[in-house]
Structures are given as structure tokens and as C-alpha cells.
C-alpha positions in Angstrom: -4.8 -29.3 -14.1 -9.1 -29.7 -14.2 -11.3 -28.1 -12.5 -14.6 -29.4 -10.9 -17.8 -27.1 -11.0 -19.9 -27.4 -7.5 -23.2 -26.2 -7.7 -24.1 -22.9 -6.5 -25.7 -22.7 -2.9 -29.1 -21.2 -2.4 -32.2 -21.5 -4.2 -32.6 -22.8 -7.5 -33.2 -20.3 -10.4 -36.7 -20.0 -11.5 -37.7 -21.1 -15.2 -37.4 -18.2 -17.5 -40.9 -19.4 -18.8 -42.7 -15.8 -19.1 -46.3 -15.6 -17.8 -48.5 -13.8 -20.2 -51.9 -12.6 -17.9 -53.3 -12.2 -21.4 -53.5 -15.9 -22.6 -56.0 -18.0 -24.7 -58.5 -18.1 -22.0 -58.5 -14.5 -21.6 -61.2 -12.0 -23.1 -58.6 -9.5 -24.1 -55.9 -9.3 -26.5 -53.0 -6.9 -26.8 -51.8 -5.6 -29.7 -48.7 -8.1 -30.8 -51.6 -10.6 -30.3 -54.0 -8.7 -32.4 -51.3 -8.3 -35.1 -50.5 -12.1 -35.3 -54.3 -12.5 -35.5 -55.1 -9.7 -38.3 -52.1 -10.7 -39.9 -51.3 -6.6 -40.2 -48.1 -4.4 -38.5 -48.5 -3.3 -35.0 -48.1 0.2 -36.7 -51.2 0.0 -38.9 -53.0 -0.8 -35.5 -51.8 2.3 -34.1 -53.2 4.0 -36.7 -56.4 2.2 -36.6 -57.0 2.8 -32.9 -55.6 6.5 -33.2 -58.8 7.0 -35.9 -61.0 5.5 -33.7 -61.9 2.6 -36.4 -61.2 -0.1 -34.7 -62.6 -1.0 -30.7 -60.0 -0.9 -28.0 -58.9 0.3 -24.4 -56.6 2.4 -23.3 -55.4 0.7 -19.8 -53.5 2.9 -17.6 -53.3 5.8 -20.4 -50.8 3.7 -22.3 -51.5 0.0 -22.9 -54.0 -1.3 -25.4 -56.1 -3.6 -24.9 -58.6 -5.5 -27.4 -61.8 -7.2 -26.5 -61.9 -10.8 -28.3 -65.7 -10.6 -28.8 -65.7 -6.7 -30.0 -63.0 -7.8 -32.5 -65.1 -10.4 -34.0 -68.0 -8.4 -34.0 -65.7 -5.2 -35.8 -64.6 -8.0 -38.2 -68.2 -9.2 -38.8 -69.3 -5.8 -39.7 -66.3 -5.2 -42.3 -67.7 -8.5 -44.2 -68.5 -7.3 -47.9 -71.1 -9.8 -49.3 -70.9 -11.0 -52.6 -73.5 -10.6 -55.3 
């Protein structure tokens, strides 16, 4: 005996696409985006922030955000000149 599935009634489910408020057009990055950009671990970024060696902001006392322009300037300041 074969059973035929009938579509469920009601509203269709929303797509599973996550909306990221911090996207490419945003001026801020979260810690995972910065980790991918700099190719360093998240734990190392936490070390840099706790020792105040990298510019960052704490939102609501917990979430870390990084201003893209400040990170660019910070990276430029770390540049080593070659003679």
C-alpha cells in the first residue's frame, strides 16, 4: 500500500537563509569576520582585545565589534619598513 503525502496547510516556511546585520556594506565586523580577514584564531583576537592591543568596541558588555577603518589603520601602523 502506497501513501501519498499531502502538503501541509498554513503558511509556507521561511527559507533558512540567515540575515547577517554585519555584512560587506557595514562599517563593522564581528570577531569571526575579523578572524577570517586576518587569518588568525578567534582566541588570539580575544587575547589582543583583553590586552588592548587591537581597536575594538564592546556592545552590551559582551559582543565585540571592530570598525573596518580602524582595523585598516591599525594594520598600517604595524607595517615594517624594509631598507
